[in-house]
Gaussian input, Z-matrix of N, CA and C with variables (Angstrom, degrees):
# hf/3-21g

backbone

0 1
 N
 C     1     B1
 C     2     B2     1     A1
 N     3     B3     2     A2     1     D1
 C     4     B4     3     A3     2     D2
 C     5     B5     4     A4     3     D3
 N     6     B6     5     A5     4     D4
 C     7     B7     6     A6     5     D5
 C     8     B8     7     A7     6     D6
 N     9     B9     8     A8     7     D7
 C    10    B10     9     A9     8     D8
 C    11    B11    10    A10     9     D9
 N    12    B12    11    A11    10    D10
 C    13    B13    12    A12    11    D11
 C    14    B14    13    A13    12    D12
 N    15    B15    14    A14    13    D13
 C    16    B16    15    A15    14    D14
 C    17    B17    16    A16    15    D15
 N    18    B18    17    A17    16    D16
 C    19    B19    18    A18    17    D17
 C    20    B20    19    A19    18    D18
 N    21    B21    20    A20    19    D19
 C    22    B22    21    A21    20    D20
 C    23    B23    22    A22    21    D21
 N    24    B24    23    A23    22    D22
 C    25    B25    24    A24    23    D23
 C    26    B26    25    A25    24    D24
 N    27    B27    26    A26    25    D25
 C    28    B28    27    A27    26    D26
 C    29    B29    28    A28    27    D27
 N    30    B30    29    A29    28    D28
 C    31    B31    30    A30    29    D29
 C    32    B32    31    A31    30    D30
 N    33    B33    32    A32    31    D31
 C    34    B34    33    A33    32    D32
 C    35    B35    34    A34    33    D33
 N    36    B36    35    A35    34    D34
 C    37    B37    36    A36    35    D35
 C    38    B38    37    A37    36    D36
 N    39    B39    38    A38    37    D37
 C    40    B40    39    A39    38    D38
 C    41    B41    40    A40    39    D39
 N    42    B42    41    A41    40    D40
 C    43    B43    42    A42    41    D41
 C    44    B44    43    A43    42    D42
 N    45    B45    44    A44    43    D43
 C    46    B46    45    A45    44    D44
 C    47    B47    46    A46    45    D45
 N    48    B48    47    A47    46    D46
 C    49    B49    48    A48    47    D47
 C    50    B50    49    A49    48    D48
 N    51    B51    50    A50    49    D49
 C    52    B52    51    A51    50    D50
 C    53    B53    52    A52    51    D51
 N    54    B54    53    A53    52    D52
 C    55    B55    54    A54    53    D53
 C    56    B56    55    A55    54    D54
 N    57    B57    56    A56    55    D55
 C    58    B58    57    A57    56    D56
 C    59    B59    58    A58    57    D57
 N    60    B60    59    A59    58    D58
 C    61    B61    60    A60    59    D59
 C    62    B62    61    A61    60    D60
 N    63    B63    62    A62    61    D61
 C    64    B64    63    A63    62    D62
 C    65    B65    64    A64    63    D63
 N    66    B66    65    A65    64    D64
 C    67    B67    66    A66    65    D65
 C    68    B68    67    A67    66    D66
 N    69    B69    68    A68    67    D67
 C    70    B70    69    A69    68    D68
 C    71    B71    70    A70    69    D69
 N    72    B72    71    A71    70    D70
 C    73    B73    72    A72    71    D71
 C    74    B74    73    A73    72    D72
 N    75    B75    74    A74    73    D73
 C    76    B76    75    A75    74    D74
 C    77    B77    76    A76    75    D75
 N    78    B78    77    A77    76    D76
 C    79    B79    78    A78    77    D77
 C    80    B80    79    A79    78    D78
 N    81    B81    80    A80    79    D79
 C    82    B82    81    A81    80    D80
 C    83    B83    82    A82    81    D81
 N    84    B84    83    A83    82    D82
 C    85    B85    84    A84    83    D83
 C    86    B86    85    A85    84    D84
 N    87    B87    86    A86    85    D85
 C    88    B88    87    A87    86    D86
 C    89    B89    88    A88    87    D87
 N    90    B90    89    A89    88    D88
 C    91    B91    90    A90    89    D89
 C    92    B92    91    A91    90    D90
 N    93    B93    92    A92    91    D91
 C    94    B94    93    A93    92    D92
 C    95    B95    94    A94    93    D93
 N    96    B96    95    A95    94    D94
 C    97    B97    96    A96    95    D95
 C    98    B98    97    A97    96    D96
 N    99    B99    98    A98    97    D97
 C   100   B100    99    A99    98    D98
 C   101   B101   100   A100    99    D99
 N   102   B102   101   A101   100   D100
 C   103   B103   102   A102   101   D101
 C   104   B104   103   A103   102   D102
 N   105   B105   104   A104   103   D103
 C   106   B106   105   A105   104   D104
 C   107   B107   106   A106   105   D105
 N   108   B108   107   A107   106   D106
 C   109   B109   108   A108   107   D107
 C   110   B110   109   A109   108   D108
 N   111   B111   110   A110   109   D109
 C   112   B112   111   A111   110   D110
 C   113   B113   112   A112   111   D111
 N   114   B114   113   A113   112   D112
 C   115   B115   114   A114   113   D113
 C   116   B116   115   A115   114   D114
 N   117   B117   116   A116   115   D115
 C   118   B118   117   A117   116   D116
 C   119   B119   118   A118   117   D117
 N   120   B120   119   A119   118   D118
 C   121   B121   120   A120   119   D119
 C   122   B122   121   A121   120   D120
 N   123   B123   122   A122   121   D121
 C   124   B124   123   A123   122   D122
 C   125   B125   124   A124   123   D123
 N   126   B126   125   A125   124   D124
 C   127   B127   126   A126   125   D125
 C   128   B128   127   A127   126   D126
 N   129   B129   128   A128   127   D127
 C   130   B130   129   A129   128   D128
 C   131   B131   130   A130   129   D129
 N   132   B132   131   A131   130   D130
 C   133   B133   132   A132   131   D131
 C   134   B134   133   A133   132   D132
 N   135   B135   134   A134   133   D133
 C   136   B136   135   A135   134   D134
 C   137   B137   136   A136   135   D135
 N   138   B138   137   A137   136   D136
 C   139   B139   138   A138   137   D137
 C   140   B140   139   A139   138   D138
 N   141   B141   140   A140   139   D139
 C   142   B142   141   A141   140   D140
 C   143   B143   142   A142   141   D141
 N   144   B144   143   A143   142   D142
 C   145   B145   144   A144   143   D143
 C   146   B146   145   A145   144   D144
 N   147   B147   146   A146   145   D145
 C   148   B148   147   A147   146   D146
 C   149   B149   148   A148   147   D147
 N   150   B150   149   A149   148   D148
 C   151   B151   150   A150   149   D149
 C   152   B152   151   A151   150   D150
 N   153   B153   152   A152   151   D151
 C   154   B154   153   A153   152   D152
 C   155   B155   154   A154   153   D153
 N   156   B156   155   A155   154   D154
 C   157   B157   156   A156   155   D155
 C   158   B158   157   A157   156   D156
 N   159   B159   158   A158   157   D157
 C   160   B160   159   A159   158   D158
 C   161   B161   160   A160   159   D159
 N   162   B162   161   A161   160   D160
 C   163   B163   162   A162   161   D161
 C   164   B164   163   A163   162   D162
 N   165   B165   164   A164   163   D163
 C   166   B166   165   A165   164   D164
 C   167   B167   166   A166   165   D165
 N   168   B168   167   A167   166   D166
 C   169   B169   168   A168   167   D167
 C   170   B170   169   A169   168   D168
 N   171   B171   170   A170   169   D169
 C   172   B172   171   A171   170   D170
 C   173   B173   172   A172   171   D171
 N   174   B174   173   A173   172   D172
 C   175   B175   174   A174   173   D173
 C   176   B176   175   A175   174   D174
 N   177   B177   176   A176   175   D175
 C   178   B178   177   A177   176   D176
 C   179   B179   178   A178   177   D177
 N   180   B180   179   A179   178   D178
 C   181   B181   180   A180   179   D179
 C   182   B182   181   A181   180   D180
 N   183   B183   182   A182   181   D181
 C   184   B184   183   A183   182   D182
 C   185   B185   184   A184   183   D183
 N   186   B186   185   A185   184   D184
 C   187   B187   186   A186   185   D185
 C   188   B188   187   A187   186   D186
 N   189   B189   188   A188   187   D187
 C   190   B190   189   A189   188   D188
 C   191   B191   190   A190   189   D189
 N   192   B192   191   A191   190   D190
 C   193   B193   192   A192   191   D191
 C   194   B194   193   A193   192   D192
 N   195   B195   194   A194   193   D193
 C   196   B196   195   A195   194   D194
 C   197   B197   196   A196   195   D195
 N   198   B198   197   A197   196   D196
 C   199   B199   198   A198   197   D197
 C   200   B200   199   A199   198   D198
 N   201   B201   200   A200   199   D199
 C   202   B202   201   A201   200   D200
 C   203   B203   202   A202   201   D201
 N   204   B204   203   A203   202   D202
 C   205   B205   204   A204   203   D203
 C   206   B206   205   A205   204   D204
 N   207   B207   206   A206   205   D205
 C   208   B208   207   A207   206   D206
 C   209   B209   208   A208   207   D207
 N   210   B210   209   A209   208   D208
 C   211   B211   210   A210   209   D209
 C   212   B212   211   A211   210   D210
 N   213   B213   212   A212   211   D211
 C   214   B214   213   A213   212   D212
 C   215   B215   214   A214   213   D213
 N   216   B216   215   A215   214   D214
 C   217   B217   216   A216   215   D215
 C   218   B218   217   A217   216   D216
 N   219   B219   218   A218   217   D217
 C   220   B220   219   A219   218   D218
 C   221   B221   220   A220   219   D219
 N   222   B222   221   A221   220   D220
 C   223   B223   222   A222   221   D221
 C   224   B224   223   A223   222   D222
 N   225   B225   224   A224   223   D223
 C   226   B226   225   A225   224   D224
 C   227   B227   226   A226   225   D225
 N   228   B228   227   A227   226   D226
 C   229   B229   228   A228   227   D227
 C   230   B230   229   A229   228   D228
 N   231   B231   230   A230   229   D229
 C   232   B232   231   A231   230   D230
 C   233   B233   232   A232   231   D231
 N   234   B234   233   A233   232   D232
 C   235   B235   234   A234   233   D233
 C   236   B236   235   A235   234   D234
 N   237   B237   236   A236   235   D235
 C   238   B238   237   A237   236   D236
 C   239   B239   238   A238   237   D237
 N   240   B240   239   A239   238   D238
 C   241   B241   240   A240   239   D239
 C   242   B242   241   A241   240   D240
 N   243   B243   242   A242   241   D241
 C   244   B244   243   A243   242   D242
 C   245   B245   244   A244   243   D243
 N   246   B246   245   A245   244   D244
 C   247   B247   246   A246   245   D245
 C   248   B248   247   A247   246   D246
 N   249   B249   248   A248   247   D247
 C   250   B250   249   A249   248   D248
 C   251   B251   250   A250   249   D249
 N   252   B252   251   A251   250   D250
 C   253   B253   252   A252   251   D251
 C   254   B254   253   A253   252   D252
 N   255   B255   254   A254   253   D253
 C   256   B256   255   A255   254   D254
 C   257   B257   256   A256   255   D255
 N   258   B258   257   A257   256   D256
 C   259   B259   258   A258   257   D257
 C   260   B260   259   A259   258   D258
 N   261   B261   260   A260   259   D259
 C   262   B262   261   A261   260   D260
 C   263   B263   262   A262   261   D261
 N   264   B264   263   A263   262   D262
 C   265   B265   264   A264   263   D263
 C   266   B266   265   A265   264   D264
 N   267   B267   266   A266   265   D265
 C   268   B268   267   A267   266   D266
 C   269   B269   268   A268   267   D267
 N   270   B270   269   A269   268   D268
 C   271   B271   270   A270   269   D269
 C   272   B272   271   A271   270   D270
 N   273   B273   272   A272   271   D271
 C   274   B274   273   A273   272   D272
 C   275   B275   274   A274   273   D273
 N   276   B276   275   A275   274   D274
 C   277   B277   276   A276   275   D275
 C   278   B278   277   A277   276   D276
 N   279   B279   278   A278   277   D277
 C   280   B280   279   A279   278   D278
 C   281   B281   280   A280   279   D279
 N   282   B282   281   A281   280   D280
 C   283   B283   282   A282   281   D281
 C   284   B284   283   A283   282   D282
 N   285   B285   284   A284   283   D283
 C   286   B286   285   A285   284   D284
 C   287   B287   286   A286   285   D285
 N   288   B288   287   A287   286   D286
 C   289   B289   288   A288   287   D287
 C   290   B290   289   A289   288   D288

   B1=1.4432
   B2=1.5150
   B3=1.2962
   B4=1.4775
   B5=1.6069
   B6=1.3263
   B7=1.4143
   B8=1.4809
   B9=1.2325
   B10=1.4881
   B11=1.6370
   B12=1.2310
   B13=1.4414
   B14=1.5730
   B15=1.3265
   B16=1.4630
   B17=1.5182
   B18=1.3487
   B19=1.3721
   B20=1.5149
   B21=1.2945
   B22=1.4757
   B23=1.5380
   B24=1.1957
   B25=1.3725
   B26=1.5642
   B27=1.2780
   B28=1.4219
   B29=1.5517
   B30=1.2838
   B31=1.3833
   B32=1.5696
   B33=1.2193
   B34=1.5984
   B35=1.5176
   B36=1.3413
   B37=1.4406
   B38=1.5047
   B39=1.2971
   B40=1.4993
   B41=1.6061
   B42=1.2658
   B43=1.4694
   B44=1.4655
   B45=1.3359
   B46=1.4893
   B47=1.5135
   B48=1.2432
   B49=1.5143
   B50=1.6259
   B51=1.2866
   B52=1.4537
   B53=1.6166
   B54=1.3638
   B55=1.4380
   B56=1.4450
   B57=1.3413
   B58=1.5445
   B59=1.5243
   B60=1.2749
   B61=1.5601
   B62=1.4598
   B63=1.3134
   B64=1.4967
   B65=1.5088
   B66=1.3447
   B67=1.4513
   B68=1.5566
   B69=1.2935
   B70=1.5044
   B71=1.5374
   B72=1.3256
   B73=1.5269
   B74=1.5193
   B75=1.2790
   B76=1.4988
   B77=1.5097
   B78=1.3338
   B79=1.4287
   B80=1.6284
   B81=1.2651
   B82=1.4418
   B83=1.4688
   B84=1.3656
   B85=1.4698
   B86=1.5338
   B87=1.3175
   B88=1.4290
   B89=1.5292
   B90=1.3678
   B91=1.4813
   B92=1.5525
   B93=1.2884
   B94=1.5323
   B95=1.5027
   B96=1.3232
   B97=1.4673
   B98=1.5577
   B99=1.3009
   B100=1.4711
   B101=1.4708
   B102=1.3069
   B103=1.5289
   B104=1.4705
   B105=1.4355
   B106=1.5111
   B107=1.4793
   B108=1.2972
   B109=1.4361
   B110=1.6028
   B111=1.3363
   B112=1.3972
   B113=1.5798
   B114=1.3901
   B115=1.5377
   B116=1.4420
   B117=1.2764
   B118=1.5543
   B119=1.5102
   B120=1.2561
   B121=1.4198
   B122=1.4800
   B123=1.3739
   B124=1.4033
   B125=1.5258
   B126=1.3805
   B127=1.4903
   B128=1.5712
   B129=1.3163
   B130=1.3789
   B131=1.5426
   B132=1.2635
   B133=1.4912
   B134=1.5457
   B135=1.3339
   B136=1.4360
   B137=1.5539
   B138=1.3328
   B139=1.5393
   B140=1.5624
   B141=1.3032
   B142=1.3370
   B143=1.4217
   B144=1.4355
   B145=1.4166
   B146=1.4835
   B147=1.3706
   B148=1.3868
   B149=1.5880
   B150=1.3303
   B151=1.4245
   B152=1.5324
   B153=1.3230
   B154=1.4821
   B155=1.4827
   B156=1.4218
   B157=1.4459
   B158=1.4874
   B159=1.3096
   B160=1.5236
   B161=1.4975
   B162=1.3327
   B163=1.5208
   B164=1.5584
   B165=1.2491
   B166=1.4337
   B167=1.5323
   B168=1.2440
   B169=1.5164
   B170=1.4775
   B171=1.3851
   B172=1.5467
   B173=1.4980
   B174=1.2466
   B175=1.3748
   B176=1.5292
   B177=1.2976
   B178=1.5068
   B179=1.5405
   B180=1.2642
   B181=1.4744
   B182=1.5009
   B183=1.3696
   B184=1.4971
   B185=1.5685
   B186=1.3509
   B187=1.3681
   B188=1.5108
   B189=1.2848
   B190=1.5556
   B191=1.5186
   B192=1.3442
   B193=1.4908
   B194=1.6015
   B195=1.3226
   B196=1.4830
   B197=1.4982
   B198=1.2774
   B199=1.3802
   B200=1.5636
   B201=1.3771
   B202=1.3871
   B203=1.6057
   B204=1.2826
   B205=1.4075
   B206=1.6205
   B207=1.2914
   B208=1.5157
   B209=1.5502
   B210=1.2562
   B211=1.5148
   B212=1.5414
   B213=1.2624
   B214=1.4742
   B215=1.5084
   B216=1.3658
   B217=1.4823
   B218=1.5403
   B219=1.2939
   B220=1.4102
   B221=1.5211
   B222=1.3871
   B223=1.4769
   B224=1.5520
   B225=1.2423
   B226=1.4158
   B227=1.5258
   B228=1.3176
   B229=1.4456
   B230=1.5304
   B231=1.3829
   B232=1.4396
   B233=1.6159
   B234=1.2789
   B235=1.4780
   B236=1.5726
   B237=1.2123
   B238=1.4519
   B239=1.4715
   B240=1.3642
   B241=1.5193
   B242=1.4779
   B243=1.4009
   B244=1.4563
   B245=1.5604
   B246=1.2233
   B247=1.4612
   B248=1.5829
   B249=1.3080
   B250=1.4277
   B251=1.5405
   B252=1.3108
   B253=1.3839
   B254=1.4586
   B255=1.3316
   B256=1.5282
   B257=1.4921
   B258=1.3570
   B259=1.4852
   B260=1.5334
   B261=1.3082
   B262=1.5028
   B263=1.4517
   B264=1.3460
   B265=1.4281
   B266=1.5485
   B267=1.3316
   B268=1.4155
   B269=1.5596
   B270=1.3153
   B271=1.3631
   B272=1.4996
   B273=1.3403
   B274=1.4513
   B275=1.4980
   B276=1.3822
   B277=1.4775
   B278=1.4930
   B279=1.3485
   B280=1.4446
   B281=1.5341
   B282=1.3390
   B283=1.4782
   B284=1.4688
   B285=1.2989
   B286=1.5873
   B287=1.4333
   B288=1.3780
   B289=1.4768
   B290=1.4953
   A1=109.70
   A2=118.11
   A3=120.06
   A4=112.30
   A5=114.69
   A6=120.37
   A7=114.94
   A8=121.82
   A9=127.54
   A10=108.60
   A11=111.42
   A12=122.38
   A13=104.71
   A14=113.74
   A15=118.37
   A16=107.76
   A17=118.56
   A18=126.29
   A19=112.35
   A20=117.01
   A21=120.39
   A22=112.97
   A23=120.89
   A24=130.61
   A25=106.64
   A26=120.57
   A27=124.83
   A28=114.56
   A29=115.90
   A30=122.29
   A31=109.98
   A32=115.05
   A33=124.71
   A34=105.09
   A35=121.32
   A36=120.17
   A37=113.10
   A38=120.31
   A39=117.83
   A40=109.28
   A41=117.13
   A42=117.00
   A43=112.68
   A44=122.59
   A45=122.73
   A46=111.85
   A47=121.47
   A48=125.20
   A49=106.03
   A50=110.88
   A51=110.65
   A52=114.71
   A53=113.44
   A54=121.89
   A55=107.42
   A56=116.47
   A57=122.55
   A58=106.07
   A59=116.49
   A60=123.94
   A61=107.86
   A62=119.30
   A63=124.66
   A64=109.27
   A65=117.00
   A66=121.07
   A67=108.13
   A68=116.56
   A69=119.10
   A70=110.77
   A71=111.71
   A72=117.87
   A73=108.17
   A74=122.17
   A75=122.50
   A76=110.60
   A77=118.36
   A78=121.25
   A79=111.10
   A80=116.46
   A81=126.01
   A82=115.52
   A83=111.12
   A84=119.62
   A85=110.53
   A86=117.80
   A87=125.26
   A88=110.82
   A89=114.03
   A90=120.36
   A91=112.86
   A92=113.75
   A93=117.52
   A94=109.03
   A95=120.05
   A96=125.11
   A97=110.20
   A98=117.04
   A99=120.18
   A100=112.48
   A101=112.05
   A102=117.76
   A103=111.23
   A104=114.05
   A105=117.13
   A106=111.31
   A107=117.84
   A108=120.62
   A109=114.15
   A110=111.39
   A111=118.53
   A112=112.74
   A113=111.99
   A114=117.36
   A115=115.48
   A116=121.75
   A117=123.51
   A118=106.72
   A119=122.71
   A120=122.13
   A121=115.50
   A122=117.28
   A123=124.17
   A124=115.35
   A125=115.41
   A126=119.89
   A127=111.26
   A128=112.18
   A129=115.50
   A130=112.22
   A131=115.15
   A132=123.13
   A133=106.54
   A134=115.17
   A135=117.31
   A136=114.31
   A137=114.24
   A138=116.24
   A139=104.19
   A140=128.99
   A141=131.30
   A142=110.34
   A143=118.62
   A144=124.80
   A145=108.90
   A146=120.35
   A147=122.49
   A148=108.13
   A149=119.52
   A150=121.97
   A151=114.28
   A152=117.88
   A153=120.54
   A154=114.10
   A155=118.19
   A156=121.93
   A157=115.72
   A158=116.33
   A159=122.05
   A160=108.45
   A161=116.98
   A162=116.45
   A163=110.70
   A164=120.00
   A165=121.17
   A166=110.45
   A167=122.01
   A168=127.28
   A169=109.71
   A170=114.47
   A171=115.25
   A172=109.18
   A173=121.32
   A174=124.38
   A175=113.37
   A176=115.32
   A177=123.88
   A178=106.53
   A179=124.09
   A180=124.77
   A181=112.28
   A182=117.78
   A183=123.37
   A184=109.05
   A185=119.34
   A186=121.91
   A187=117.32
   A188=115.36
   A189=117.37
   A190=109.80
   A191=119.77
   A192=120.30
   A193=111.02
   A194=113.88
   A195=117.39
   A196=111.08
   A197=119.69
   A198=124.83
   A199=114.36
   A200=116.60
   A201=124.49
   A202=107.77
   A203=118.60
   A204=120.78
   A205=108.96
   A206=115.08
   A207=116.07
   A208=107.81
   A209=116.11
   A210=116.85
   A211=113.75
   A212=116.77
   A213=120.46
   A214=110.84
   A215=111.15
   A216=116.16
   A217=117.13
   A218=114.49
   A219=121.04
   A220=116.69
   A221=114.02
   A222=118.25
   A223=105.88
   A224=122.32
   A225=119.77
   A226=116.55
   A227=116.09
   A228=125.35
   A229=110.34
   A230=116.85
   A231=121.08
   A232=109.48
   A233=117.57
   A234=118.26
   A235=105.48
   A236=118.05
   A237=116.73
   A238=113.29
   A239=117.18
   A240=120.65
   A241=107.76
   A242=118.01
   A243=117.93
   A244=112.75
   A245=113.47
   A246=121.76
   A247=109.66
   A248=114.89
   A249=119.67
   A250=115.35
   A251=115.28
   A252=119.48
   A253=114.96
   A254=113.16
   A255=120.04
   A256=114.41
   A257=110.01
   A258=119.86
   A259=113.25
   A260=114.78
   A261=120.55
   A262=111.06
   A263=117.10
   A264=121.84
   A265=116.04
   A266=111.83
   A267=115.80
   A268=111.91
   A269=117.48
   A270=125.56
   A271=111.37
   A272=118.32
   A273=122.58
   A274=111.94
   A275=115.69
   A276=116.77
   A277=112.15
   A278=119.74
   A279=120.83
   A280=111.07
   A281=112.87
   A282=115.73
   A283=114.47
   A284=117.50
   A285=125.26
   A286=104.63
   A287=116.24
   A288=122.35
   A289=110.99
   D1=-7.04
   D2=176.55
   D3=-57.23
   D4=-38.32
   D5=-179.94
   D6=-75.59
   D7=-14.39
   D8=-179.33
   D9=-64.07
   D10=150.50
   D11=-178.99
   D12=-72.55
   D13=145.08
   D14=-178.66
   D15=-53.18
   D16=133.28
   D17=174.66
   D18=85.86
   D19=-6.67
   D20=-179.45
   D21=-108.41
   D22=13.51
   D23=-173.16
   D24=-59.14
   D25=-50.16
   D26=-179.54
   D27=-66.25
   D28=-33.56
   D29=177.17
   D30=-69.34
   D31=-43.68
   D32=178.63
   D33=-65.74
   D34=-46.13
   D35=178.13
   D36=-63.66
   D37=-34.66
   D38=-176.07
   D39=-86.31
   D40=-10.47
   D41=172.83
   D42=-78.38
   D43=-18.92
   D44=-179.17
   D45=-65.60
   D46=-44.32
   D47=179.84
   D48=-66.03
   D49=-39.11
   D50=-174.74
   D51=-68.49
   D52=-36.00
   D53=176.10
   D54=-65.56
   D55=-41.13
   D56=-176.63
   D57=-61.47
   D58=-45.22
   D59=-175.67
   D60=-63.67
   D61=-41.67
   D62=-179.53
   D63=-65.97
   D64=-37.51
   D65=-179.28
   D66=-69.35
   D67=-41.73
   D68=178.25
   D69=-62.44
   D70=-45.33
   D71=-179.33
   D72=-61.50
   D73=-51.77
   D74=-178.22
   D75=-64.26
   D76=-38.32
   D77=-177.90
   D78=-68.40
   D79=-36.64
   D80=171.94
   D81=-60.25
   D82=-48.50
   D83=178.70
   D84=-64.59
   D85=-40.33
   D86=179.88
   D87=-62.09
   D88=-46.68
   D89=178.67
   D90=-66.87
   D91=-31.18
   D92=174.78
   D93=-67.76
   D94=-47.29
   D95=177.63
   D96=-54.65
   D97=-47.77
   D98=-178.38
   D99=-65.38
   D100=-41.06
   D101=-178.54
   D102=-64.77
   D103=-43.52
   D104=178.00
   D105=-67.00
   D106=-36.62
   D107=178.68
   D108=-68.02
   D109=-29.28
   D110=-176.38
   D111=-81.83
   D112=-1.64
   D113=176.71
   D114=114.98
   D115=0.52
   D116=179.14
   D117=-67.84
   D118=-27.57
   D119=-178.52
   D120=-70.11
   D121=-18.61
   D122=-178.94
   D123=-86.85
   D124=-5.55
   D125=179.84
   D126=140.50
   D127=156.41
   D128=-177.81
   D129=-107.52
   D130=105.39
   D131=171.78
   D132=-124.36
   D133=164.21
   D134=179.22
   D135=-58.25
   D136=-34.67
   D137=-175.23
   D138=-79.46
   D139=-29.73
   D140=-178.93
   D141=-72.78
   D142=-39.17
   D143=178.20
   D144=-69.95
   D145=-42.77
   D146=-179.58
   D147=-63.08
   D148=-49.66
   D149=178.60
   D150=-56.96
   D151=-40.81
   D152=175.09
   D153=-66.77
   D154=-37.05
   D155=171.77
   D156=-60.26
   D157=-41.23
   D158=174.78
   D159=-60.86
   D160=-50.48
   D161=-177.95
   D162=-66.40
   D163=-42.86
   D164=178.17
   D165=-58.28
   D166=-45.23
   D167=178.59
   D168=-66.58
   D169=-39.82
   D170=-177.57
   D171=-69.29
   D172=-41.19
   D173=178.02
   D174=-67.09
   D175=-41.13
   D176=-177.73
   D177=-64.03
   D178=-30.39
   D179=-178.87
   D180=-70.63
   D181=-19.41
   D182=-172.55
   D183=-65.39
   D184=-42.74
   D185=178.90
   D186=-59.35
   D187=-53.89
   D188=176.17
   D189=-59.08
   D190=-44.00
   D191=-177.30
   D192=-63.97
   D193=-37.34
   D194=176.44
   D195=-68.84
   D196=-39.65
   D197=177.35
   D198=-63.88
   D199=-36.91
   D200=179.95
   D201=-74.33
   D202=-36.41
   D203=177.60
   D204=-71.94
   D205=-37.47
   D206=177.30
   D207=-67.74
   D208=-40.90
   D209=177.99
   D210=-60.48
   D211=-39.39
   D212=-179.78
   D213=-68.36
   D214=-38.49
   D215=173.53
   D216=-61.98
   D217=-45.35
   D218=171.40
   D219=-56.56
   D220=-44.01
   D221=179.68
   D222=-67.26
   D223=-43.46
   D224=177.97
   D225=-60.83
   D226=-42.13
   D227=176.35
   D228=-58.35
   D229=-47.52
   D230=179.41
   D231=-67.62
   D232=-34.70
   D233=-179.96
   D234=-69.37
   D235=-43.52
   D236=-179.81
   D237=-66.82
   D238=-38.17
   D239=177.03
   D240=-62.33
   D241=-43.72
   D242=-178.28
   D243=-66.02
   D244=-39.43
   D245=177.50
   D246=-60.59
   D247=-48.58
   D248=175.02
   D249=-59.66
   D250=-41.94
   D251=175.06
   D252=-63.35
   D253=-36.05
   D254=172.35
   D255=-58.41
   D256=-47.14
   D257=179.34
   D258=-62.90
   D259=-39.85
   D260=178.22
   D261=-65.79
   D262=-40.76
   D263=175.47
   D264=-62.65
   D265=-38.97
   D266=-178.67
   D267=-81.20
   D268=-22.97
   D269=174.58
   D270=-71.89
   D271=-43.69
   D272=177.78
   D273=-65.25
   D274=-33.34
   D275=178.30
   D276=-71.89
   D277=-31.46
   D278=-177.27
   D279=-76.94
   D280=-21.59
   D281=-179.48
   D282=-74.85
   D283=-23.65
   D284=-177.06
   D285=-65.40
   D286=118.68
   D287=176.94
   D288=-123.51

């Protein structure tokens, strides 16, 4: 709440459960779509449920993997930017005559 604008702390605090509920709703809807596409809509048998579970878990792993790859990319970009800024600072110091 420290990042909230002055006077909007309660609004910011109340939006957290709302965003969480939206995430749960969209995640459940997505899992249902994947399960139905994987064959669960045709009937419930142990084989169909197992196949649907594999597909739901397989698709669900994509978001964390994408987030991890994006995080690595951001870290690398920040590292390269910091290194370039350090080189620029050292270059400007050596040019002073």
